C-alpha positions in Angstrom: 11.6 -9.9 -11.8 9.2 -8.4 -10.0 8.2 -4.2 -10.3 5.8 -2.5 -8.4 4.0 1.3 -9.4 2.2 3.5 -7.0 -0.3 6.2 -8.2 -3.3 8.0 -6.9 -1.4 10.1 -4.3 -2.1 14.5 -4.1 -2.4 17.1 -2.3 -6.3 17.0 -0.8 -7.6 19.4 2.4 -8.1 17.5 5.6 -11.4 15.5 6.0 -10.6 15.0 1.9 -10.1 11.3 0.8 -8.1 9.4 -1.6 -7.1 6.4 -3.7 -4.2 5.1 -4.0 -3.3 2.6 -6.5 -0.4 -0.5 -7.1 0.0 -2.3 -10.3 2.5 -4.6 -9.4 3.7 -7.0 -13.0 6.5 -9.1 -14.0 7.0 -12.7 -13.3 5.9 -14.2 -9.8 5.6 -17.6 -8.9 3.0 -16.6 -6.5 2.1 -13.0 -4.8 1.0 -13.3 -1.0 1.0 -10.8 1.0 0.5 -7.1 -0.4 0.4 -4.0 1.3 0.9 -0.2 2.3 3.6 1.5 4.3 3.8 5.4 4.7 7.2 6.8 5.6 6.7 10.6 6.8 10.4 12.7 7.1 12.2 11.9 10.2 10.3 9.0 10.0 10.8 4.9 10.3 8.3 3.2 7.1 5.9 1.9 9.3 2.8 -0.6 8.1 -0.4 1.8 7.1 -2.5 -1.4 5.7 -2.1 -5.0 5.0 -4.3 -7.9 3.3 -3.2 -11.3 2.6 -4.1 -14.0 -0.5 -6.9 -15.4 1.3 -8.3 -11.5 1.7 -7.7 -11.1 6.1 -6.7 -7.5 6.7 -4.9 -5.7 9.3 -4.7 -2.0 9.8 -2.0 0.8 11.9 -4.1 2.0 14.5 -4.4 5.1 13.2 -5.6 4.5 10.3 -8.5 2.1 11.2 -11.8 2.6 10.8 -10.5 5.3 8.0 -8.4 3.6 5.4 -9.7 -0.1 3.2 -7.0 -1.9 1.8 -7.9 -4.2 -1.2 -6.9 -6.2 -3.9 -8.0 -7.6 -7.6 -5.8 -10.9 -7.8 -6.7 -11.0 -11.4 -5.7 -7.5 -12.4 -2.5 -8.3 -9.5 -3.8 -4.8 -8.2 -3.7 -3.5 -4.7 -6.1 -0.3 -3.4 -6.4 2.0 -0.2 -8.7 4.3 -0.4 -8.6 6.8 2.6 -10.7 8.7 4.0 -11.3 11.5 6.8 -8.4 12.1 6.2 -5.5 14.1 8.9 -2.8 15.7 8.3 -0.6 13.5 10.3 -1.7 10.6 7.2 1.0 13.2 5.4 3.7 11.1 3.7 5.0 8.9 1.0 3.2 6.0 0.2 5.1 2.6 -0.6 2.9 -0.6 -2.3 5.0 -3.8 -1.0 4.5 -7.1 -2.7 5.4 -10.6 -1.5 6.2 -13.2 -3.4 7.4 -16.2 -4.1 9.6 -16.9 -7.2 9.0 -21.5 -6.8 7.3 -22.9 -4.6 8.5 -23.6 -1.2 11.3 -20.6 -1.9 11.8 -17.8 0.7 9.3 -14.6 0.3 11.1 -11.9 -2.0 9.9 -8.1 -1.1 9.6 -5.7 -4.2 8.5 -2.1 -3.1 7.5 0.8 -5.4 8.9 4.2 -5.8 6.5 5.7 -3.3 3.2 8.4 -4.4 3.1 11.0 -2.1 0.5 12.6 0.4 -0.1 15.6 1.6 -3.1 17.3 3.6 -3.5 20.4 5.1 -5.0 21.9 7.4 
């Protein structure tokens, strides 16, 4: 019902920057928290950054001060600006959209297919 597509990944050198974009489409009564997660080979998927409808943000300690999450509700978009990239940031980055199908319903989570970010030394 809700589709999520990420874009913007690529190969960059350490110290470089990338901006990831995520577009949500389809029907939802409301879209609530949106966020970015990442998964490196052999590792568990981890939260990188999240943002609420009210604009409150949260970041993993490893990216705080370097990454910035933002959203454009009119476009159903969420972004992740990544600066001062490090090799340890290399991972597949996934966009997550939490939504409700009706008022008071449970939240559902929709995930994108992921976009690869590779940071070379």
